[in-house]
C-alpha positions in Angstrom: -92.3 -144.6 114.1 -95.4 -144.0 116.0 -93.7 -143.0 119.4 -91.6 -140.5 117.2 -94.8 -138.7 115.7 -96.5 -138.8 119.1 -93.2 -137.2 120.4 -93.0 -134.8 117.6 -96.9 -133.8 118.6 -95.9 -133.1 122.4 -92.9 -130.9 121.1 -93.6 -127.5 122.4 -90.7 -125.9 120.8 -91.7 -122.5 118.7 -95.0 -122.8 120.3 -95.0 -119.1 121.4 -94.2 -117.4 118.1 -97.3 -119.4 116.5 -99.4 -118.4 118.9 -98.6 -114.6 118.3 -99.0 -114.8 114.8 -102.2 -116.6 115.3 -103.3 -113.8 117.5 -102.1 -111.3 115.1 -104.0 -112.8 112.3 -107.4 -113.0 114.6 -107.0 -109.1 114.9 -106.2 -108.3 111.5 -109.5 -110.2 110.7 -111.8 -108.1 113.1 -110.0 -104.9 112.0 -110.9 -105.7 108.3 -114.1 -106.9 109.3 -115.3 -103.7 111.2 -113.2 -101.2 109.3 -116.4 -99.8 107.6 -118.5 -99.6 110.8 -115.5 -98.0 113.0 -114.7 -95.7 110.1 -118.6 -94.2 109.7 -118.4 -93.8 113.6 -115.1 -91.7 113.6 -115.6 -89.6 110.9 -119.5 -90.1 110.1 -121.0 -90.2 106.7 -118.7 -88.9 103.9 -116.4 -87.3 106.5 -118.9 -85.1 107.9 -119.7 -85.4 111.7 -118.8 -88.5 113.5 -117.0 -88.7 117.0 -113.9 -87.4 116.1 -115.4 -84.1 114.7 -117.5 -83.6 117.9 -114.3 -84.1 119.9 -112.2 -81.7 117.8 -114.8 -79.0 117.1 -112.8 -75.8 116.6 -115.5 -73.8 117.9 -115.2 -75.0 121.8 -111.5 -74.4 121.7 -111.9 -70.9 120.3 -111.6 -69.2 123.7 -108.3 -70.8 124.5 -106.5 -70.0 121.2 -107.7 -65.9 121.8 
């Protein structure tokens, strides 16, 4: 019985899928933890300002549109 249990622990079948599931869980945890901070950096407070607003500022591209 002890030998079968040790053989089961050493069996690596399905290990890759388990590792991928754990990696997805870690990434999801990080995203949920820092979601508010990332949103504030990208869009600013209340949607005013932020990185995206400065990058996609229409006044900078007005010459191209004319």
